[in-house]
VOLO-244778 format. One record per residue: residue number from 1; residue in one letter; x, y, z of N, C-alpha, C, O in turn. Coordinates in steps of 0.001 Angstrom, whole numbers. Atoms other than C-alpha are relative to their C-alpha. Layout:
N
<bagu=NUM, tivo=a, nxx=X, nyy=Y, nzz=Z, caxx=X, cayy=Y, cazz=Z, cxx=X, cyy=Y, czz=Z, oxx=X, oyy=Y, ozz=Z> .
...
This chain:
95
<bagu=1, tivo=x, nxx=824, nyy=-1194, nzz=0, caxx=0, cayy=0, cazz=0, cxx=867, cyy=1256, czz=0, oxx=534, oyy=2234, ozz=-670> .
<bagu=2, tivo=x, nxx=-910, nyy=-1139, nzz=-52, caxx=2886, cayy=2382, cazz=795, cxx=582, cyy=283, czz=-1381, oxx=750, oyy=1442, ozz=-1760> .
<bagu=3, tivo=x, nxx=-533, nyy=-156, nzz=1349, caxx=4311, cayy=1764, cazz=-2688, cxx=-1021, cyy=672, czz=-912, oxx=-665, oyy=1550, ozz=-1699> .
<bagu=4, tivo=x, nxx=1055, nyy=-621, nzz=806, caxx=976, cayy=2656, cazz=-4307, cxx=-149, cyy=1476, czz=359, oxx=-394, oyy=2309, ozz=-514> .
<bagu=5, tivo=x, nxx=97, nyy=-1385, nzz=-458, caxx=875, cayy=5833, cazz=-2224, cxx=1112, cyy=835, czz=-628, oxx=865, oyy=1950, ozz=-1089> .
<bagu=6, tivo=x, nxx=-1119, nyy=-720, nzz=587, caxx=4320, cayy=6860, cazz=-3459, cxx=-179, cyy=184, czz=-1503, oxx=131, oyy=1246, ozz=-2043> .
<bagu=7, tivo=x, nxx=239, nyy=-93, nzz=1438, caxx=3405, cayy=6105, cazz=-7074, cxx=-1068, cyy=1044, czz=-295, oxx=-915, oyy=1853, ozz=-1210> .
<bagu=8, tivo=x, nxx=1073, nyy=-981, nzz=186, caxx=183, cayy=8112, cazz=-6784, cxx=525, cyy=1411, czz=236, oxx=195, oyy=2330, ozz=-514> .
<bagu=9, tivo=x, nxx=-569, nyy=-1311, nzz=-306, caxx=2086, cayy=11010, cazz=-5215, cxx=910, cyy=461, czz=-1134, oxx=833, oyy=1612, ozz=-1563> .
<bagu=10, tivo=x, nxx=-910, nyy=-349, nzz=1082, caxx=4762, cayy=10930, cazz=-7917, cxx=-768, cyy=365, czz=-1264, oxx=-451, oyy=1361, ozz=-1915> .
<bagu=11, tivo=x, nxx=797, nyy=-283, nzz=1197, caxx=2196, cayy=10787, cazz=-10730, cxx=-719, cyy=1335, czz=118, oxx=-743, oyy=2121, ozz=-829> .
<bagu=12, tivo=x, nxx=713, nyy=-1254, nzz=-223, caxx=188, cayy=13623, cazz=-9243, cxx=969, cyy=1176, czz=-74, oxx=650, oyy=2204, ozz=-671> .
<bagu=13, tivo=x, nxx=-999, nyy=-1069, nzz=46, caxx=3323, cayy=15726, cazz=-8769, cxx=476, cyy=258, czz=-1420, oxx=656, oyy=1413, ozz=-1808> .
<bagu=14, tivo=x, nxx=-434, nyy=-160, nzz=1389, caxx=4440, cayy=15094, cazz=-12360, cxx=-1051, cyy=775, czz=-790, oxx=-721, oyy=1718, ozz=-1510> .
<bagu=15, tivo=x, nxx=1083, nyy=-684, nzz=711, caxx=1052, cayy=16157, cazz=-13727, cxx=-69, cyy=1469, czz=416, oxx=-151, oyy=2354, ozz=-436> .
<bagu=16, tivo=x, nxx=94, nyy=-1376, nzz=-499, caxx=921, cayy=19257, cazz=-11521, cxx=1209, cyy=828, czz=-422, oxx=1065, oyy=1992, ozz=-796> .
<bagu=17, tivo=x, nxx=-1205, nyy=-736, nzz=386, caxx=4516, cayy=20233, cazz=-12271, cxx=12, cyy=314, czz=-1489, oxx=410, oyy=1410, ozz=-1886> .
<bagu=18, tivo=x, nxx=61, nyy=-249, nzz=1442, caxx=4039, cayy=19853, cazz=-16029, cxx=-1002, cyy=1113, czz=-310, oxx=-727, oyy=1989, ozz=-1130> .
<bagu=19, tivo=x, nxx=1016, nyy=-1033, nzz=223, caxx=875, cayy=21962, cazz=-15914, cxx=501, cyy=1359, czz=495, oxx=311, oyy=2373, ozz=-176> .
<bagu=20, tivo=x, nxx=-528, nyy=-1249, nzz=-550, caxx=2533, cayy=24590, cazz=-13715, cxx=1076, cyy=569, czz=-916, oxx=1120, oyy=1775, ozz=-1156> .
<bagu=21, tivo=x, nxx=-1055, nyy=-431, nzz=932, caxx=5521, cayy=24728, cazz=-16067, cxx=-623, cyy=586, czz=-1264, oxx=-178, oyy=1622, ozz=-1757> .
<bagu=22, tivo=x, nxx=685, nyy=-504, nzz=1182, caxx=3182, cayy=25154, cazz=-19036, cxx=-630, cyy=1362, czz=240, oxx=-566, oyy=2241, ozz=-619> .
<bagu=23, tivo=x, nxx=599, nyy=-1293, nzz=-352, caxx=1351, cayy=27982, cazz=-17289, cxx=1091, cyy=1060, czz=97, oxx=939, oyy=2168, ozz=-419> .
<bagu=24, tivo=x, nxx=-1095, nyy=-946, nzz=-200, caxx=4622, cayy=29646, cazz=-16335, cxx=600, cyy=447, czz=-1334, oxx=1029, oyy=1592, ozz=-1474> .
<bagu=25, tivo=x, nxx=-589, nyy=-319, nzz=1300, caxx=5838, cayy=29504, cazz=-19945, cxx=-825, cyy=1009, czz=-791, oxx=-274, oyy=1717, ozz=-1634> .
<bagu=26, tivo=x, nxx=821, nyy=-945, nzz=759, caxx=2896, cayy=31542, cazz=-21247, cxx=-170, cyy=1338, czz=710, oxx=-730, oyy=2275, ozz=140> .
<bagu=27, tivo=x, nxx=110, nyy=-1252, nzz=-740, caxx=3087, cayy=34227, cazz=-18576, cxx=1093, cyy=979, czz=-421, oxx=2205, oyy=570, ozz=-755> .
<bagu=28, tivo=x, nxx=-987, nyy=-1029, nzz=312, caxx=4849, cayy=37512, cazz=-19291, cxx=1027, cyy=71, czz=1118, oxx=2231, oyy=140, ozz=870> .
<bagu=29, tivo=x, nxx=-871, nyy=1, nzz=-1170, caxx=6262, cayy=37563, cazz=-15778, cxx=-97, cyy=-1367, czz=659, oxx=-1182, oyy=-1775, ozz=1074> .
<bagu=30, tivo=x, nxx=49, nyy=1349, nzz=-599, caxx=7238, cayy=34127, cazz=-14418, cxx=-517, cyy=30, czz=1441, oxx=-389, oyy=1029, ozz=2150> .
<bagu=31, tivo=x, nxx=487, nyy=155, nzz=-1364, caxx=5658, cayy=32899, cazz=-11215, cxx=1158, cyy=12, czz=984, oxx=2260, oyy=-436, ozz=671> .
<bagu=32, tivo=x, nxx=-987, nyy=113, nzz=-1067, caxx=7540, cayy=33314, cazz=-7979, cxx=-19, cyy=-1435, czz=516, oxx=-914, oyy=-2208, ozz=173> .
<bagu=33, tivo=x, nxx=-38, nyy=1355, nzz=-561, caxx=8525, cayy=30173, cazz=-6096, cxx=-1262, cyy=-288, czz=808, oxx=-1815, oyy=-1385, ozz=728> .
<bagu=34, tivo=x, nxx=1212, nyy=179, nzz=-802, caxx=5594, cayy=30689, cazz=-3709, cxx=-1225, cyy=-166, czz=-892, oxx=-2072, oyy=-1023, ozz=-639> .
<bagu=35, tivo=x, nxx=1121, nyy=116, nzz=938, caxx=3157, cayy=31230, cazz=-6584, cxx=39, cyy=-1343, czz=-723, oxx=-1001, oyy=-1959, ozz=-955> .
<bagu=36, tivo=x, nxx=-146, nyy=1300, nzz=663, caxx=4534, cayy=28140, cazz=-8321, cxx=-556, cyy=-1110, czz=876, oxx=-1276, oyy=-1983, ozz=393> .
<bagu=37, tivo=x, nxx=517, nyy=1010, nzz=-934, caxx=3791, cayy=26048, cazz=-5224, cxx=-1513, cyy=91, czz=134, oxx=-2192, oyy=-934, ozz=195> .
<bagu=38, tivo=x, nxx=1444, nyy=-179, nzz=-128, caxx=300, cayy=27534, cazz=-4916, cxx=-725, cyy=-493, czz=-1244, oxx=-1754, oyy=-1161, ozz=-1142> .
<bagu=39, tivo=x, nxx=614, nyy=453, nzz=1247, caxx=-507, cayy=26915, cazz=-8583, cxx=61, cyy=-1521, czz=-87, oxx=-908, oyy=-2163, ozz=-493> .
<bagu=40, tivo=x, nxx=-145, nyy=1454, nzz=30, caxx=821, cayy=23373, cazz=-8324, cxx=-1022, cyy=-673, czz=913, oxx=-1595, oyy=-1700, ozz=551> .
<bagu=41, tivo=x, nxx=991, nyy=565, nzz=-929, caxx=-1422, cayy=22701, cazz=-5313, cxx=-1411, cyy=109, czz=-566, oxx=-2207, oyy=-820, ozz=-433> .
<bagu=42, tivo=x, nxx=1314, nyy=-175, nzz=628, caxx=-4460, cayy=24115, cazz=-7137, cxx=-198, cyy=-1049, czz=-1085, oxx=-1271, oyy=-1642, ozz=-1196> .
<bagu=43, tivo=x, nxx=84, nyy=986, nzz=1077, caxx=-3712, cayy=21854, cazz=-10093, cxx=-172, cyy=-1399, czz=577, oxx=-980, oyy=-2178, ozz=70> .
<bagu=44, tivo=x, nxx=129, nyy=1316, nzz=-626, caxx=-3269, cayy=18809, cazz=-7841, cxx=-1432, cyy=-228, czz=476, oxx=-1991, oyy=-1304, ozz=267> .
<bagu=45, tivo=x, nxx=1380, nyy=135, nzz=-481, caxx=-6670, cayy=19446, cazz=-6250, cxx=-961, cyy=-193, czz=-1169, oxx=-1894, oyy=-991, ozz=-1090> .
<bagu=46, tivo=x, nxx=867, nyy=132, nzz=1176, caxx=-8263, cayy=19859, cazz=-9680, cxx=132, cyy=-1382, czz=-625, oxx=-860, oyy=-1965, ozz=-1062> .
<bagu=47, tivo=x, nxx=-223, nyy=1337, nzz=560, caxx=-6691, cayy=16616, cazz=-10908, cxx=-720, cyy=-1047, czz=849, oxx=-1350, oyy=-1959, ozz=313> .
<bagu=48, tivo=x, nxx=666, nyy=943, nzz=-898, caxx=-7984, cayy=14757, cazz=-7851, cxx=-1515, cyy=54, czz=-213, oxx=-2167, oyy=-987, ozz=-297> .
<bagu=49, tivo=x, nxx=1441, nyy=-136, nzz=223, caxx=-11495, cayy=16146, cazz=-8373, cxx=-414, cyy=-620, czz=-1331, oxx=-1430, oyy=-1309, ozz=-1416> .
<bagu=50, tivo=x, nxx=326, nyy=556, nzz=1322, caxx=-11440, cayy=15221, cazz=-12061, cxx=88, cyy=-1522, czz=10, oxx=-753, oyy=-2201, ozz=-578> .
<bagu=51, tivo=x, nxx=-156, nyy=1447, nzz=-80, caxx=-10186, cayy=11726, cazz=-11310, cxx=-1171, cyy=-631, czz=753, oxx=-1697, oyy=-1666, ozz=345> .
<bagu=52, tivo=x, nxx=1122, nyy=518, nzz=-775, caxx=-12874, cayy=11202, cazz=-8698, cxx=-1296, cyy=59, czz=-797, oxx=-2119, oyy=-853, ozz=-719> .
<bagu=53, tivo=x, nxx=1197, nyy=-98, nzz=834, caxx=-15549, cayy=12426, cazz=-11093, cxx=-18, cyy=-1137, czz=-1022, oxx=-1065, oyy=-1731, ozz=-1278> .
<bagu=54, tivo=x, nxx=-84, nyy=1110, nzz=939, caxx=-14319, cayy=9881, cazz=-13635, cxx=-319, cyy=-1328, czz=667, oxx=-983, oyy=-2179, ozz=76> .
<bagu=55, tivo=x, nxx=280, nyy=1244, nzz=-696, caxx=-14449, cayy=7131, cazz=-11051, cxx=-1468, cyy=-85, czz=414, oxx=-2044, oyy=-1172, ozz=438> .
<bagu=56, tivo=x, nxx=1441, nyy=12, nzz=-296, caxx=-17964, cayy=8175, cazz=-10015, cxx=-780, cyy=-397, czz=-1250, oxx=-1773, oyy=-1121, ozz=-1171> .
<bagu=57, tivo=x, nxx=645, nyy=383, nzz=1255, caxx=-18929, cayy=7875, cazz=-13666, cxx=148, cyy=-1497, czz=-250, oxx=-767, oyy=-2140, ozz=-765> .
<bagu=58, tivo=x, nxx=-218, nyy=1438, nzz=167, caxx=-17406, cayy=4386, cazz=-13715, cxx=-947, cyy=-798, czz=890, oxx=-1487, oyy=-1821, ozz=470> .
<bagu=59, tivo=x, nxx=944, nyy=662, nzz=-911, caxx=-19495, cayy=3395, cazz=-10691, cxx=-1407, cyy=51, czz=-587, oxx=-2124, oyy=-949, ozz=-602> .
<bagu=60, tivo=x, nxx=1334, nyy=-144, nzz=599, caxx=-22615, cayy=4769, cazz=-12357, cxx=-170, cyy=-948, czz=-1189, oxx=-1217, oyy=-1575, ozz=-1352> .
<bagu=61, tivo=x, nxx=63, nyy=883, nzz=1167, caxx=-21806, cayy=2843, cazz=-15539, cxx=-105, cyy=-1458, czz=435, oxx=-831, oyy=-2243, ozz=-175> .
<bagu=62, tivo=x, nxx=52, nyy=1384, nzz=-483, caxx=-21236, cayy=-357, cazz=-13564, cxx=-1393, cyy=-349, czz=515, oxx=-1861, oyy=-1477, ozz=356> .
<bagu=63, tivo=x, nxx=1316, nyy=258, nzz=-570, caxx=-24592, cayy=5, cazz=-11868, cxx=-1125, cyy=87, czz=-1033, oxx=-2251, oyy=-335, ozz=-767> .
<bagu=64, tivo=x, nxx=997, nyy=-129, nzz=1057, caxx=-26413, cayy=760, cazz=-15116, cxx=109, cyy=-1198, czz=-948, oxx=518, oyy=-1070, ozz=-2102> .
<bagu=65, tivo=x, nxx=-90, nyy=1226, nzz=787, caxx=-26585, cayy=-2808, cazz=-16332, cxx=-1264, cyy=-835, czz=228, oxx=-2050, oyy=-537, ozz=1127> .
<bagu=66, tivo=x, nxx=1196, nyy=830, nzz=-163, caxx=-29237, cayy=-5491, cazz=-16732, cxx=-98, cyy=-579, czz=1418, oxx=909, oyy=-790, ozz=2093> .
<bagu=67, tivo=x, nxx=244, nyy=497, nzz=-1360, caxx=-30784, cayy=-6808, cazz=-13540, cxx=756, cyy=-1297, czz=287, oxx=1187, oyy=-1526, ozz=1417> .
<bagu=68, tivo=x, nxx=-701, nyy=1272, nzz=-195, caxx=-29169, cayy=-10205, cazz=-14052, cxx=1456, cyy=201, czz=411, oxx=2059, oyy=-678, ozz=1027> .
<bagu=69, tivo=x, nxx=-1407, nyy=-283, nzz=-308, caxx=-25748, cayy=-8569, cazz=-13673, cxx=174, cyy=919, czz=1206, oxx=1293, oyy=1334, ozz=1508> .
<bagu=70, tivo=x, nxx=-69, nyy=-965, nzz=-1095, caxx=-26583, cayy=-6368, cazz=-10689, cxx=933, cyy=-431, czz=1134, oxx=1612, oyy=409, ozz=1725> .
<bagu=71, tivo=x, nxx=-855, nyy=448, nzz=-1103, caxx=-24755, cayy=-8539, cazz=-8144, cxx=1463, cyy=312, czz=-282, oxx=2154, oyy=873, ozz=568> .
<bagu=72, tivo=x, nxx=-1396, nyy=-271, nzz=351, caxx=-21430, cayy=-8312, cazz=-9944, cxx=228, cyy=1501, czz=-152, oxx=1299, oyy=2002, ozz=190> .
<bagu=73, tivo=x, nxx=-124, nyy=-1450, nzz=152, caxx=-22073, cayy=-4642, cazz=-10758, cxx=192, cyy=675, czz=1356, oxx=1002, oyy=1591, ozz=1492> .
<bagu=74, tivo=x, nxx=-148, nyy=-571, nzz=-1341, caxx=-22485, cayy=-3857, cazz=-7061, cxx=1369, cyy=-329, czz=588, oxx=1954, oyy=498, ozz=1288> .
<bagu=75, tivo=x, nxx=-1341, nyy=365, nzz=-477, caxx=-19268, cayy=-5727, cazz=-6267, cxx=1058, cyy=886, czz=-652, oxx=1988, oyy=1343, ozz=13> .
<bagu=76, tivo=x, nxx=-944, nyy=-872, nzz=704, caxx=-17411, cayy=-3731, cazz=-8908, cxx=-95, cyy=1421, czz=534, oxx=927, oyy=2056, ozz=793> .
<bagu=77, tivo=x, nxx=198, nyy=-1350, nzz=-519, caxx=-18916, cayy=-458, cazz=-7690, cxx=597, cyy=141, czz=1399, oxx=1222, oyy=1154, ozz=1712> .
<bagu=78, tivo=x, nxx=-557, nyy=-26, nzz=-1354, caxx=-17953, cayy=-1297, cazz=-4108, cxx=1528, cyy=10, czz=-46, oxx=2170, oyy=736, ozz=712> .
<bagu=79, tivo=x, nxx=-1457, nyy=32, nzz=141, caxx=-14395, cayy=-2117, cazz=-5177, cxx=531, cyy=1361, czz=-451, oxx=1560, oyy=1818, ozz=48> .
<bagu=80, tivo=x, nxx=-415, nyy=-1325, nzz=468, caxx=-14136, cayy=1214, cazz=-7027, cxx=-77, cyy=1005, czz=1144, oxx=829, oyy=1818, ozz=1327> .
<bagu=81, tivo=x, nxx=149, nyy=-934, nzz=-1131, caxx=-15438, cayy=3094, cazz=-3992, cxx=1090, cyy=-212, czz=1047, oxx=1616, oyy=756, ozz=1596> .
<bagu=82, tivo=x, nxx=-1070, nyy=281, nzz=-971, caxx=-12935, cayy=1342, cazz=-1692, cxx=1331, cyy=555, czz=-497, oxx=2096, oyy=1131, ozz=276> .
<bagu=83, tivo=x, nxx=-1235, nyy=-547, nzz=577, caxx=-10097, cayy=2270, cazz=-4055, cxx=-13, cyy=1523, czz=87, oxx=1006, oyy=2136, ozz=402> .
<bagu=84, tivo=x, nxx=120, nyy=-1461, nzz=-112, caxx=-11382, cayy=5865, cazz=-4136, cxx=300, cyy=454, czz=1422, oxx=1067, oyy=1394, ozz=1630> .
<bagu=85, tivo=x, nxx=-203, nyy=-369, nzz=-1404, caxx=-11476, cayy=6029, cazz=-346, cxx=1470, cyy=-104, czz=387, oxx=2009, oyy=780, ozz=1053> .
<bagu=86, tivo=x, nxx=-1413, nyy=185, nzz=-323, caxx=-7953, cayy=4657, cazz=-57, cxx=852, cyy=1074, czz=-683, oxx=1773, oyy=1620, ozz=-77> .
<bagu=87, tivo=x, nxx=-757, nyy=-1011, nzz=726, caxx=-6652, cayy=7035, cazz=-2711, cxx=-163, cyy=1375, czz=625, oxx=812, oyy=2110, ozz=779> .
<bagu=88, tivo=x, nxx=245, nyy=-1295, nzz=-643, caxx=-8286, cayy=10054, cazz=-1084, cxx=761, cyy=78, czz=1318, oxx=1389, oyy=1095, ozz=1613> .
<bagu=89, tivo=x, nxx=-723, nyy=-2, nzz=-1283, caxx=-6851, cayy=9087, cazz=2297, cxx=1497, cyy=149, czz=-223, oxx=2162, oyy=906, ozz=485> .
<bagu=90, tivo=x, nxx=-1436, nyy=-79, nzz=273, caxx=-3388, cayy=8597, cazz=820, cxx=397, cyy=1377, czz=-494, oxx=1392, oyy=1935, ozz=-32> .
<bagu=91, tivo=x, nxx=-332, nyy=-1306, nzz=543, caxx=-3419, cayy=11837, cazz=-1145, cxx=-186, cyy=1102, czz=1049, oxx=579, oyy=2066, ozz=1085> .
<bagu=92, tivo=x, nxx=236, nyy=-997, nzz=-1052, caxx=-4839, cayy=13789, cazz=1789, cxx=1142, cyy=-2, czz=1009, oxx=1504, oyy=1047, ozz=1543> .
<bagu=93, tivo=x, nxx=-1093, nyy=85, nzz=-972, caxx=-2039, cayy=12534, cazz=4030, cxx=1292, cyy=590, czz=-541, oxx=2226, oyy=819, ozz=226> .
<bagu=94, tivo=x, nxx=-1192, nyy=-570, nzz=582, caxx=522, cayy=13947, cazz=1604, cxx=101, cyy=1501, czz=264, oxx=1180, oyy=2081, ozz=140> .
<bagu=95, tivo=x, nxx=11, nyy=-1451, nzz=-165, caxx=-464, cayy=17508, cazz=2381, cxx=475, cyy=411, czz=1356, oxx=527, oyy=1603, ozz=1658> .
């Protein structure tokens, strides 16, 4: 679990740093170090929200299936929710 936490943190940091760098490149006056950190944090939060929205959509899709498949759909939805909870806890502990 600790390894997954580190991978998630690294991936999130890479995404946020790339986005922050891209933003900084189009600005007339580059961001200060403090502004860079603030922008990176804003981007990280936005990425987390977007990822969670995608996973909520996956849960909805899993539950929108024929009645005969509802048992497995609920198991899949529960597994997705557990992964979401673990990811949120891990990412929240990084701050």
